[in-house]
VMD Tcl script that builds the backbone (N, CA, C; Angstrom):
set m [mol new atoms 255]
animate dup $m
set s [atomselect $m all]
$s set {name element resname resid chain x y z} {
  {N N MET 1 A -2.505 9.726 -5.070}
  {CA C MET 1 A -1.167 8.217 -4.704}
  {C C MET 1 A -1.596 8.821 -3.398}
  {N N GLU 2 A -1.405 7.469 -2.593}
  {CA C GLU 2 A -1.202 7.329 -0.509}
  {C C GLU 2 A 0.277 6.892 -0.788}
  {N N PRO 3 A 1.404 7.652 -0.198}
  {CA C PRO 3 A 2.308 7.253 -0.082}
  {C C PRO 3 A 2.802 5.584 0.817}
  {N N ARG 4 A 1.800 6.150 1.771}
  {CA C ARG 4 A 1.671 5.351 2.983}
  {C C ARG 4 A 1.155 3.370 2.681}
  {N N ASN 5 A 0.216 3.650 1.127}
  {CA C ASN 5 A -0.044 2.504 0.901}
  {C C ASN 5 A 1.338 1.622 0.304}
  {N N LEU 6 A 2.117 2.567 -0.343}
  {CA C LEU 6 A 3.286 1.982 -1.016}
  {C C LEU 6 A 4.550 1.322 -0.576}
  {N N TYR 7 A 4.498 2.170 0.351}
  {CA C TYR 7 A 5.354 2.429 1.047}
  {C C TYR 7 A 5.359 1.224 2.053}
  {N N THR 8 A 4.248 0.788 2.260}
  {CA C THR 8 A 4.011 -0.825 3.395}
  {C C THR 8 A 4.219 -2.157 2.145}
  {N N LEU 9 A 3.369 -1.984 1.228}
  {CA C LEU 9 A 3.570 -2.923 0.047}
  {C C LEU 9 A 4.879 -3.009 -0.520}
  {N N PHE 10 A 5.775 -1.908 -0.280}
  {CA C PHE 10 A 7.261 -2.097 -0.730}
  {C C PHE 10 A 8.043 -2.587 0.431}
  {N N LEU 11 A 8.133 -2.204 1.550}
  {CA C LEU 11 A 8.442 -2.859 2.867}
  {C C LEU 11 A 8.237 -4.854 2.971}
  {N N LYS 12 A 6.914 -4.407 2.544}
  {CA C LYS 12 A 6.384 -6.383 2.644}
  {C C LYS 12 A 6.492 -7.232 1.552}
  {N N ILE 13 A 6.589 -6.895 0.438}
  {CA C ILE 13 A 6.649 -7.190 -0.891}
  {C C ILE 13 A 5.081 -7.546 -1.414}
  {N N THR 14 A 4.731 -8.344 -0.485}
  {CA C THR 14 A 2.830 -8.673 -1.087}
  {C C THR 14 A 2.431 -8.374 0.516}
  {N N CYS 15 A 1.476 -8.466 0.195}
  {CA C CYS 15 A -0.128 -7.555 1.470}
  {C C CYS 15 A -1.267 -8.462 1.109}
  {N N SER 16 A -1.846 -8.916 2.242}
  {CA C SER 16 A -3.311 -9.696 1.863}
  {C C SER 16 A -4.399 -7.767 2.174}
  {N N PHE 17 A -5.043 -7.955 2.022}
  {CA C PHE 17 A -6.197 -6.443 2.151}
  {C C PHE 17 A -6.185 -6.367 3.973}
  {N N ASN 18 A -6.033 -7.577 4.341}
  {CA C ASN 18 A -6.205 -7.479 6.111}
  {C C ASN 18 A -5.331 -7.189 6.379}
  {N N GLU 19 A -4.264 -7.580 5.986}
  {CA C GLU 19 A -2.751 -7.409 6.532}
  {C C GLU 19 A -2.620 -5.557 6.355}
  {N N LEU 20 A -2.913 -5.109 5.477}
  {CA C LEU 20 A -3.281 -3.761 4.791}
  {C C LEU 20 A -3.713 -3.235 5.836}
  {N N LYS 21 A -5.132 -3.162 6.533}
  {CA C LYS 21 A -6.346 -3.014 6.710}
  {C C LYS 21 A -5.550 -2.308 8.515}
  {N N LYS 22 A -4.698 -3.537 8.943}
  {CA C LYS 22 A -4.587 -3.365 10.503}
  {C C LYS 22 A -2.899 -2.800 10.339}
  {N N ILE 23 A -2.204 -3.128 9.483}
  {CA C ILE 23 A -0.986 -2.209 9.283}
  {C C ILE 23 A -1.249 -0.369 9.347}
  {N N LEU 24 A -1.758 0.119 8.000}
  {CA C LEU 24 A -2.377 1.302 8.106}
  {C C LEU 24 A -3.445 1.904 8.809}
  {N N ASP 25 A -4.104 1.332 9.920}
  {CA C ASP 25 A -5.064 1.465 10.680}
  {C C ASP 25 A -6.109 2.210 10.168}
  {N N VAL 26 A -6.861 1.812 8.600}
  {CA C VAL 26 A -7.887 2.556 8.647}
  {C C VAL 26 A -9.361 1.676 8.334}
  {N N ASN 27 A -10.214 2.013 8.162}
  {CA C ASN 27 A -11.615 0.993 7.663}
  {C C ASN 27 A -11.630 0.556 6.436}
  {N N SER 28 A -12.071 -0.537 6.352}
  {CA C SER 28 A -12.469 -1.490 4.780}
  {C C SER 28 A -12.601 -0.553 3.792}
  {N N ARG 29 A -13.471 0.794 3.974}
  {CA C ARG 29 A -13.982 1.296 2.776}
  {C C ARG 29 A -12.933 2.088 2.083}
  {N N THR 30 A -11.992 2.843 3.149}
  {CA C THR 30 A -11.669 3.649 2.890}
  {C C THR 30 A -10.237 2.780 1.945}
  {N N LEU 31 A -9.626 1.947 3.004}
  {CA C LEU 31 A -8.239 1.189 2.043}
  {C C LEU 31 A -9.412 0.431 0.626}
  {N N SER 32 A -10.318 0.147 0.569}
  {CA C SER 32 A -10.881 -0.051 -0.672}
  {C C SER 32 A -11.004 0.700 -1.775}
  {N N ASP 33 A -10.981 1.673 -1.669}
  {CA C ASP 33 A -10.959 2.593 -2.330}
  {C C ASP 33 A -9.640 3.205 -2.888}
  {N N LYS 34 A -8.630 3.626 -2.295}
  {CA C LYS 34 A -7.555 3.810 -2.373}
  {C C LYS 34 A -6.408 2.802 -2.909}
  {N N LEU 35 A -6.781 1.183 -2.893}
  {CA C LEU 35 A -6.078 0.292 -3.610}
  {C C LEU 35 A -6.956 0.432 -4.703}
  {N N LYS 36 A -8.347 0.634 -4.927}
  {CA C LYS 36 A -8.456 0.603 -6.440}
  {C C LYS 36 A -7.731 1.181 -7.540}
  {N N GLY 37 A -8.006 2.520 -6.603}
  {CA C GLY 37 A -7.476 3.628 -7.324}
  {C C GLY 37 A -6.024 3.273 -7.789}
  {N N LEU 38 A -4.747 2.457 -6.962}
  {CA C LEU 38 A -3.586 2.408 -6.866}
  {C C LEU 38 A -3.304 1.549 -7.825}
  {N N THR 39 A -4.948 0.915 -8.076}
  {CA C THR 39 A -4.341 -0.929 -9.194}
  {C C THR 39 A -5.381 -0.269 -10.340}
  {N N LYS 40 A -5.761 0.867 -10.844}
  {CA C LYS 40 A -5.908 1.645 -12.053}
  {C C LYS 40 A -5.213 2.352 -12.351}
  {N N TYR 41 A -4.238 3.108 -11.904}
  {CA C TYR 41 A -2.714 3.763 -12.402}
  {C C TYR 41 A -1.809 2.921 -12.556}
  {N N GLY 42 A -2.178 1.606 -12.157}
  {CA C GLY 42 A -0.661 0.788 -12.639}
  {C C GLY 42 A 0.390 0.778 -11.390}
  {N N TYR 43 A 0.276 1.526 -10.394}
  {CA C TYR 43 A 1.070 1.054 -8.728}
  {C C TYR 43 A 1.091 0.002 -8.329}
  {N N ILE 44 A -0.127 -0.651 -8.289}
  {CA C ILE 44 A 0.067 -2.296 -7.549}
  {C C ILE 44 A -0.995 -3.127 -8.487}
  {N N GLU 45 A -0.673 -4.514 -8.592}
  {CA C GLU 45 A -1.385 -5.263 -9.110}
  {C C GLU 45 A -2.122 -5.929 -7.743}
  {N N ARG 46 A -3.525 -6.412 -8.108}
  {CA C ARG 46 A -4.060 -7.558 -7.546}
  {C C ARG 46 A -4.237 -8.509 -7.714}
  {N N TYR 47 A -4.009 -9.997 -6.923}
  {CA C TYR 47 A -3.842 -11.171 -7.028}
  {C C TYR 47 A -5.211 -11.898 -6.427}
  {N N VAL 48 A -5.701 -12.753 -6.865}
  {CA C VAL 48 A -6.955 -13.639 -5.724}
  {C C VAL 48 A -6.412 -14.550 -6.028}
  {N N GLU 49 A -6.251 -15.667 -4.951}
  {CA C GLU 49 A -5.241 -17.211 -4.714}
  {C C GLU 49 A -7.091 -17.817 -4.081}
  {N N PHE 50 A -7.639 -18.865 -5.542}
  {CA C PHE 50 A -8.543 -19.067 -5.052}
  {C C PHE 50 A -9.101 -20.401 -4.012}
  {N N GLY 51 A -9.597 -20.818 -3.926}
  {CA C GLY 51 A -9.689 -21.645 -2.922}
  {C C GLY 51 A -10.233 -21.729 -1.428}
  {N N PRO 52 A -10.458 -22.924 -1.090}
  {CA C PRO 52 A -11.372 -21.771 0.541}
  {C C PRO 52 A -9.974 -21.579 1.669}
  {N N PRO 53 A -10.089 -20.495 2.149}
  {CA C PRO 53 A -10.511 -19.366 2.259}
  {C C PRO 53 A -10.262 -18.769 0.719}
  {N N LEU 54 A -10.745 -17.649 0.252}
  {CA C LEU 54 A -10.515 -17.322 -1.282}
  {C C LEU 54 A -9.501 -15.845 -0.125}
  {N N ARG 55 A -8.496 -15.179 -0.966}
  {CA C ARG 55 A -7.350 -14.579 -0.434}
  {C C ARG 55 A -7.175 -13.819 -2.017}
  {N N VAL 56 A -7.153 -12.209 -1.155}
  {CA C VAL 56 A -6.683 -11.731 -2.468}
  {C C VAL 56 A -5.209 -10.758 -1.290}
  {N N LYS 57 A -4.029 -10.940 -2.440}
  {CA C LYS 57 A -2.783 -10.256 -2.180}
  {C C LYS 57 A -2.490 -8.911 -3.422}
  {N N TYR 58 A -1.699 -7.949 -2.765}
  {CA C TYR 58 A -1.026 -6.929 -3.421}
  {C C TYR 58 A 0.044 -7.022 -3.834}
  {N N ILE 59 A 0.199 -6.471 -4.880}
  {CA C ILE 59 A 2.038 -6.666 -4.970}
  {C C ILE 59 A 2.222 -5.149 -5.762}
  {N N LEU 60 A 2.966 -4.540 -5.584}
  {CA C LEU 60 A 3.927 -3.438 -6.101}
  {C C LEU 60 A 4.070 -3.675 -7.738}
  {N N THR 61 A 4.007 -2.796 -8.327}
  {CA C THR 61 A 4.403 -2.764 -9.909}
  {C C THR 61 A 6.207 -2.513 -9.910}
  {N N LYS 62 A 6.610 -2.275 -11.176}
  {CA C LYS 62 A 7.693 -1.557 -11.252}
  {C C LYS 62 A 7.592 -0.165 -11.150}
  {N N LYS 63 A 6.370 -0.093 -11.421}
  {CA C LYS 63 A 5.718 1.895 -11.207}
  {C C LYS 63 A 5.847 2.347 -9.794}
  {N N GLY 64 A 5.009 1.248 -9.160}
  {CA C GLY 64 A 4.696 1.174 -8.254}
  {C C GLY 64 A 6.190 1.778 -6.813}
  {N N ARG 65 A 7.285 0.466 -7.459}
  {CA C ARG 65 A 8.016 0.387 -6.596}
  {C C ARG 65 A 9.182 2.094 -6.439}
  {N N ASN 66 A 8.781 2.088 -7.870}
  {CA C ASN 66 A 9.761 3.897 -8.083}
  {C C ASN 66 A 8.678 5.121 -7.656}
  {N N ALA 67 A 7.714 4.538 -7.201}
  {CA C ALA 67 A 7.415 5.940 -6.728}
  {C C ALA 67 A 7.761 5.689 -4.890}
  {N N ALA 68 A 7.617 4.614 -4.548}
  {CA C ALA 68 A 7.252 4.376 -3.569}
  {C C ALA 68 A 9.189 4.645 -2.959}
  {N N LEU 69 A 10.154 4.620 -3.718}
  {CA C LEU 69 A 11.438 5.163 -3.282}
  {C C LEU 69 A 11.732 6.629 -3.359}
  {N N LEU 70 A 10.457 7.671 -4.238}
  {CA C LEU 70 A 10.761 8.489 -4.976}
  {C C LEU 70 A 9.409 9.373 -3.798}
  {N N ALA 71 A 9.344 8.556 -2.841}
  {CA C ALA 71 A 8.453 9.178 -2.083}
  {C C ALA 71 A 9.144 9.036 -0.654}
  {N N LEU 72 A 10.251 8.372 -0.429}
  {CA C LEU 72 A 10.883 7.935 0.602}
  {C C LEU 72 A 11.581 9.114 1.339}
  {N N PRO 73 A 12.074 10.316 0.772}
  {CA C PRO 73 A 12.142 11.587 1.535}
  {C C PRO 73 A 11.036 12.252 2.070}
  {N N LEU 74 A 9.349 12.276 1.235}
  {CA C LEU 74 A 8.625 12.667 1.987}
  {C C LEU 74 A 8.494 12.059 2.800}
  {N N LEU 75 A 8.385 10.786 3.510}
  {CA C LEU 75 A 7.565 10.175 4.295}
  {C C LEU 75 A 9.242 10.762 5.189}
  {N N TYR 76 A 10.048 10.427 5.331}
  {CA C TYR 76 A 11.051 10.995 5.844}
  {C C TYR 76 A 11.075 12.002 6.894}
  {N N TYR 77 A 10.662 13.662 6.156}
  {CA C TYR 77 A 10.413 14.551 6.647}
  {C C TYR 77 A 9.320 15.010 7.366}
  {N N LEU 78 A 8.540 14.018 6.859}
  {CA C LEU 78 A 6.922 14.207 7.469}
  {C C LEU 78 A 7.064 13.600 9.109}
  {N N SER 79 A 7.087 12.732 8.964}
  {CA C SER 79 A 7.310 11.793 10.537}
  {C C SER 79 A 8.559 12.561 11.170}
  {N N SER 80 A 9.454 12.914 10.452}
  {CA C SER 80 A 10.266 13.631 11.783}
  {C C SER 80 A 9.971 15.022 12.079}
  {N N SER 81 A 9.307 15.808 11.216}
  {CA C SER 81 A 8.642 17.120 11.605}
  {C C SER 81 A 7.215 16.415 12.531}
  {N N THR 82 A 6.872 15.716 12.407}
  {CA C THR 82 A 5.853 15.289 13.368}
  {C C THR 82 A 6.214 14.717 14.633}
  {N N LEU 83 A 7.780 14.194 14.859}
  {CA C LEU 83 A 8.309 14.219 16.025}
  {C C LEU 83 A 8.677 14.897 16.796}
  {N N LYS 84 A 9.075 16.347 16.295}
  {CA C LYS 84 A 9.632 17.453 16.903}
  {C C LYS 84 A 8.110 18.386 18.030}
  {N N LYS 85 A 7.191 18.191 17.253}
  {CA C LYS 85 A 5.983 18.360 17.802}
  {C C LYS 85 A 5.848 17.797 19.383}
}
mol reanalyze $m
mol bondsrecalc $m
mol representation Tube
mol addrep $m
């Protein structure tokens, strides 16, 4: 599981693929693989909005929100420990 992906969606509610890519500063292939895994295990849902242009949005499921909340202390610890260095 990737806590940064879940936490970003937790804060933004919904996010497009390109928004996530920009926020997380990752390449398309890596993000696509992570999102497929999170969708497969039920942490996020993928919504396709048809019409020009085609848009894909991602949203956390209840399971994903709970996981993001559980990951908050870990993310805080990691961010504070890297600031000390």
